[in-house]
N, C-alpha and C positions, 0 to 999 in steps of 0.2 A: 761721516767724514773718513776720509782715506790719509792714510799716516805715510809721509814721503819716509822714504829713508836716507837720511844725511847726507850718509856715505855712497849712494847709488846717484849716478847721473840719468837723468830719466832717457827712456828709450836708449839704453848704450848696449854695446855691445853685449857688458856683463849681464845687464838688465835683460835682455833676450835668452840668453844662456840659460840663466834660472827660470825663466818664464816657461821653457821649452822640458822643466824636469827631467834632467838629463838621467836621474838613477832610475824612476821609469823604462825607459829603452832598454833594459833587459827583460822585462815582460812581453814587451814587441818581439823582442831575439827569440825565445824560446820554442815559441812555437813552429818557428820555422825551421829552428835546428831539430826538430824530432821530426819536421817532415821531410828536411834533406837526409836526417839519418836511416828514417825507414827506406827511402830512397835506395840509397847506396847499399840498405840490407836486400831490399828486393830486387837489383840487378845483378848485385857482387861484382861489379865493375865500374871501379871511379872513372874510365875513359867516357862510358856511357853518360854519366849523368852532367846534365844540362845546367853546366857551372852558370851563363850567364843569366840564363831564370831564377838561380839562387839567390845572385846578386840583386837582381830585381825586387825578387821575395822580402827580403831584409831589406834594401831602399825602402821599400811599399809600407812594410811594418814599421820603418824608425818615424817616417813623414806622418804618416798616419796619426802614429802614438802624439807627435809631438802637434799636430792638429788636433787629436781632442784634449789635448792640456789645454791650447790656446783656448780653444771652445770653452772647455771648464772654467779657466781663469777669468772669461771675458763675462759669459751669461752669472755667473755667479756672483761676481762683483756687480753686477745690474741689477739683479735681484732682490742685493742686499744678504744674500746667504753668506759672503764674507764680509765679518763685521768684527769690532774690538773683541769678541768671545770667541773668536775663531783658535784652536788651538793646534791646528797643523800647522804645517810650514806656512811661512807667510808666502801671500801671492801676489804676482808681479801688477797687476791692477789694482786691487785692494791697496798695496802701499804706496801706489803712485811710482812705483819703477818705469812702468810702461802705460802709455794714455790709450783712453777705449779706443779713439779712432785709430792709433799704431795697430790696434790689436785688432780692430777691425779688419786692416789691411792686410794684417799678416798671415789671420784664419783664410783670408782669401787666398792669397800666396801659396799658403803650405796645402788646401784643399787642389789648387790649379795644380801644383809640382806633384801632388799624389798621382792623382789621374794620369799626369804626363808622365810620369814612373811606373805606372804600372798597366797603361795601355800598351806595350810593346809583348805583352804577357799573353795577349791573345794569339799571337803570333806561337807561343809555345803550348798555349792547353784550347785554345780554340777562341770563338767570340761569346761563349758562357762565360767566359774571365770578366768582360766590360760589364756582365751585370753583375759578379760579385762583388767588383771593385765600387760598384755604383751602390749596392747595399752597404757596403763598409762607409761610405759617405755618408748617404743617409741618416744611417743608427748613429751615425761619430755624431750627426748633431741630436737626432733626437734624445739619444741616451744623458744629455746633459740637459737638454730643455725642457724634457716630458718625463720620460720613462724612469730614471733613478729616483724622480720623486712618488714614483708606484710603486717602488720596491721589486721592479723588473733588474735592476742595477746588476744583479749577479748572475740573471739569466743570460743576459747580453755579454758578459764577461765569457762565461763557457762557451758562448756559441765565437762571438768574434776575438776573442783571446784564445781560442781552444781548437773548436771544433773547424773554422772557417780557413784561419792560416796552416794548421797542420795538413788538412786536406789539401788543399789547393798547393801549397806549396809542394806536396809529394808528385800531384798530377801534374803539374808544369816542369817537372824536374827529372822523372822519369824518360826516357824514350818514348813516342807513340805507341808504339807494340807492346806498351806495359800498361798504358793508361786507361783504369778501369775505378769503377767503384768498388774499393775494396774497404774490409770492416777495419782493418789494424788502423789505417791512419782516423777513422773515426774515435777508436776505442783509444788512441794518445792523444788526439785533440780534446773530447771528454776529461781524461786525467789530467793533463796541461789545464785546462779549464776550470779546474776544481782548483789546482795548486796555485791558479791566479787568482781565485777569487779568496783567498785567505788574504791578499793586501788591500781590496775592497772591504771586505771584513772590519779588519781590525783601523782600516780608516775611518769606518763609519760608528765602530764599536767606542772610538776615542770621542767623536763627536755626536755621539748619541744625543746628548742635552740640547746643545746647537740647533742640529736638526729637528727634534723635536716641536722644541719652540719655533723654527721657519716654516713649521709644518713639512717638513720634509718626510713622505713615508717611506726610509729606506728598511730592509730586511729584519737590521738591527731594531731600528725602531718599534717594525711589526713583533719579534719576537721578544725581546728584553734580553737584558744583559746574561743573565745564565745562559740562556740557551744560546746565544750567540758565543760563546765559548766555547762549550760543549761543539756548535757546528763547526767551528775555526779548527777544533782539536781532531776530529774524525772525518773532512773532507781531505785528508793527507794520507791518512793509512789506506782510504779508500780508493782512493787514485796510484797508490804502490800496488795494490791487488788488481786489479785492472792490468796494469803492465804486469807484474808477475804472471798472473792467469794467462797473458796470451806470448809471453816470452818463456815461460819454465820457470818453476823455484829451482834452478840451480843455487848452487852453494853463494858462485861473483853474483848473479841477479839476486841474491838475498841480502850478500853486503852490501850493495851498492843503494840499493831499498832502506836497507839500514842507515845509512848513514844520510839519506835527509830525513828521516823518521827522528834520527837522535836530533837532528838542528830544528826541527820543528816542535817536538816536544821541551826543549830548552829554550824556545821563545815563545811556546803555549803557555808555560809557565811563567816565565816573565811577565806576560800581558795579565795573568791573573793577580799577579802580586799587586803590579802598577795600579790595576783596574783603572783609572781613568788620570786625567790631566795632560799635559804636555810631555811627560816622559813617553806616554805610548809612544811619539814621534822616534825611539827608539827601535820600539818594539817595531813599527813599520817599515826602519831600516834595514833591520833583519829579520824581517817577512822576505822584503826584495832579495836578501841575498839567499835566504831559502829555493825561492822560486829558480835564481838561475843556478845553484846548484844543482838542483831535481835537474834542469836543463841539461848540465854538462853529461850528469851520472845517467840520466836516462836516455840522453844521447847515445853513449858509448856502451850502453845496455844492450842499446836495439844494434847498433853494431855489431856488435861481437856478438849476439846471437845466432844459433845455429840451428 
């Protein structure tokens, strides 16, 4: 049975803002930031950057993130995964803030809007960008509907919140003479994907008991809490080492990476200390903050690299 928040008007603007989960938009922005930063590093002339393409990449990433959040909200409520035992932040459909028919319409609108915004990227990067966009839309649905239940969510995060947006942003933002398959955007995408996966890990760490009872086989359910804690810890040092191996171990680069590592280890210690319960939502928020710090500092590192 859904529990309606008496302070929330059903299908109100505030309800839709909460359903879009605005805090998650930083995770969508960071790989685009990194792709744009490497384009800047590559051409060494900001006047050559395709700024229109960069804006479209940001908009597409934001809209797809909101679309994914709507899909997740709708299907988890429909399947009964969002229930009274849920420890995470309240969800719009489960709380009754947004009706199920309205959410179905919203999913259709955001999916269509993402396609509309992404279509012009074919002008900058060729028709293959349409295939990439279509894959983003398809896996946006498959993630919630089936793949997350099979322990594949972490793989999809690395691919679609790391490699795909980072590489595609670089490809469409640089001038045509620079467009080529290069290793550096791939490595930056992998590093960012590992960083972003910490958000999914702490989310599933918090929900391990509920997911296990619901038959949802996340990676955390499969490997257990103790291994998950160490996985959360080591993903970020691996990501930072990838960056340093590619851009050099200069004092400035090490300081920037240490800034990310400092915040990450603090959050990791908090995660282990809390262990379980709704208090882990504050760890989730700090993990999102860490991802944004990573995006800012590593983008600066890339731009300033020699």
